[in-house]
C-alpha positions in Angstrom: -13.6 -7.0 6.4 -16.7 -7.8 5.3 -18.2 -6.8 2.4 -21.6 -6.7 3.7 -20.8 -4.6 7.1 -19.1 -2.4 4.8 -22.2 -2.0 2.3 -24.5 -0.8 5.6 -21.5 1.5 7.3 -21.5 3.1 3.7 -25.1 3.1 3.3 -24.9 5.1 7.1 -22.2 7.5 5.9 -24.7 8.2 3.2 -27.1 9.2 5.6 -24.7 11.3 7.6 -23.8 9.1 10.6 -20.9 10.0 11.6 -20.0 7.1 13.6 -20.3 4.8 10.4 -17.6 6.7 9.9 -15.4 6.7 12.2 -15.7 3.2 11.8 -14.5 2.5 8.6 -12.0 4.7 8.8 -10.8 2.8 12.1 -10.9 -0.6 9.7 -9.0 0.6 6.0 -6.6 3.5 8.2 -3.8 1.4 8.6 -3.9 -1.1 5.5 -4.2 1.8 3.0 -1.2 3.4 5.2 1.0 0.8 5.0 0.5 0.7 0.8 1.1 4.0 0.9 4.0 3.9 2.6 5.2 0.7 0.8 4.7 2.7 -2.5 6.5 6.1 -1.3 8.3 5.0 1.5 8.7 7.6 3.8 6.3 7.9 6.7 5.5 11.9 6.9 4.1 11.5 3.0 2.2 8.2 3.4 0.8 9.9 6.0 -0.4 13.0 4.0 -1.5 10.3 0.9 -4.2 8.4 4.0 -5.8 11.3 5.0 -6.0 12.1 0.7 -7.4 9.4 0.4 -10.1 9.5 3.2 -11.3 12.6 1.9 -11.5 11.4 -1.8 -13.8 7.8 -0.8 -15.8 10.7 1.4 -16.0 12.8 -0.8 -17.0 10.4 -3.7 -19.5 8.3 -1.4 -22.3 8.8 -4.1 -19.7 7.1 -6.7 -19.5 4.2 -4.9 -20.5 1.2 -7.0 -21.4 -1.6 -4.3 -21.4 -4.5 -7.2 -17.3 -3.6 -6.6 -15.5 -4.4 -2.7 -14.9 -1.6 -1.0 -11.8 -2.5 0.0 -10.3 -2.4 -3.7 -11.9 0.6 -4.2 -10.3 2.7 -1.5 -7.1 0.5 -2.1 -6.7 1.6 -5.7 -7.5 5.0 -5.0 -4.8 5.3 -1.5 -2.5 3.6 -5.1 -3.9 6.1 -7.3 -2.3 9.0 -4.9 0.5 7.5 -4.0 1.9 7.2 -7.8 0.5 11.1 -8.3 2.8 11.6 -5.9 5.4 10.0 -7.4 4.9 11.6 -10.5 4.5 15.6 -9.0 8.6 14.5 -8.7 8.2 14.2 -4.9 12.1 12.1 -4.0 11.9 8.6 -3.2 13.4 8.1 0.2 14.8 4.8 1.5 13.6 4.1 5.1 16.3 6.2 6.5 18.1 4.9 9.9 16.2 7.1 12.1 13.4 5.4 11.4 15.3 2.3 13.2 15.8 1.3 16.5 18.9 3.5 18.1 19.4 1.5 21.5 21.5 -2.0 20.9 20.5 -4.8 19.9 21.7 -8.6 19.6 24.2 -8.7 16.3 21.3 -11.0 14.4 18.5 -8.3 14.8 21.0 -5.5 13.6 21.5 -7.8 10.5 17.6 -8.2 10.5 17.4 -3.9 10.0 19.9 -4.2 7.2 18.8 -6.7 5.6 15.0 -5.0 5.7 16.5 -1.2 4.8 18.0 -3.0 1.8 15.3 -4.7 0.5 13.0 -1.4 1.2 15.6 0.3 -0.9 15.5 -2.3 -3.9 11.4 -2.2 -3.2 11.6 1.1 -4.1 14.6 1.1 -7.3 11.2 -1.0 -9.1 9.3 0.6 -11.6 6.2 1.6 -9.9 3.1 -0.9 -11.8 6.1 -4.0 -10.5 6.9 -2.4 -6.2 2.4 -1.7 -6.7 1.8 -5.6 -7.2 5.0 -6.6 -4.2 3.2 -4.2 -1.5 -0.1 -5.6 -2.7 0.8 -9.3 -2.2 3.4 -9.2 0.7 2.5 -6.6 2.5 -1.4 -6.1 2.3 -1.7 -9.6 2.1 -4.6 -9.0 -0.7 -5.6 -12.1 -3.6 -4.6 -12.3 -6.8 -8.3 -11.3 -7.3 -7.9 -8.7 -4.8 -5.0 -7.3 -6.6 -7.1 -7.1 -9.2 -9.7 -5.8 -8.9 -7.4 -2.9 -7.0 -5.6 -2.3 -10.1 -8.4 -3.5 -12.8 -5.8 -5.3 -14.8 -6.8 -9.2 -15.4 -4.8 -11.8 -13.0 -2.9 -13.5 -16.0 -0.6 -9.8 -15.5 -1.0 -9.7 -11.8 0.8 -13.0 -11.6 3.3 -11.3 -14.5 4.1 -8.7 -13.3 4.7 -10.3 -8.8 7.0 -12.1 -11.6 9.5 -10.7 -12.8 9.2 -8.3 -9.7 10.5 -11.1 -7.8 13.1 -11.3 -10.7 14.0 -8.0 -10.6 14.4 -7.8 -7.1 15.7 -11.1 -6.1 18.7 -10.1 -8.9 19.2 -6.4 -7.6 19.3 -8.0 -4.1 22.5 -10.9 -4.9 24.3 -7.9 -7.1 24.0 -6.2 -3.6 25.0 -9.3 -1.4 22.1 -9.7 0.6 21.0 -12.9 0.0 
């Protein structure tokens, strides 16, 4: 995700180029959806958040500051949309059984699926500040600096929140017998 390439596409979008708009959506659709999904734990809500995020991005494209990475800006919008969805009282759901494959597989795959569901459940149990940094770092592969830019917090705060989140997850996973 090149910032220079993004800047060119943004300028074309501002001039009404629909292909540039499509290219930006293609570039960021999956990462935005994945971040929303990890925040919300629900595929339908994540898709809604991703769509709402892109609408906000393109409604406010004129307000985008090119001194910052477009990646950081769009992620911040997606995280804010996810948090808004959580705060509006939408119930948080752990990954349900229907999302797992119903076909029988090797025992190891079954154990792995169960472990993944339990880790997701623990992730959903974290306070949103901690969940957000875990999602951005471990599921969206953001650097500390990128997380800092997305969340508008110092890198030291990112590191502190990650440390606390990891400790809390470890404790919860140990209590459930996963670790």
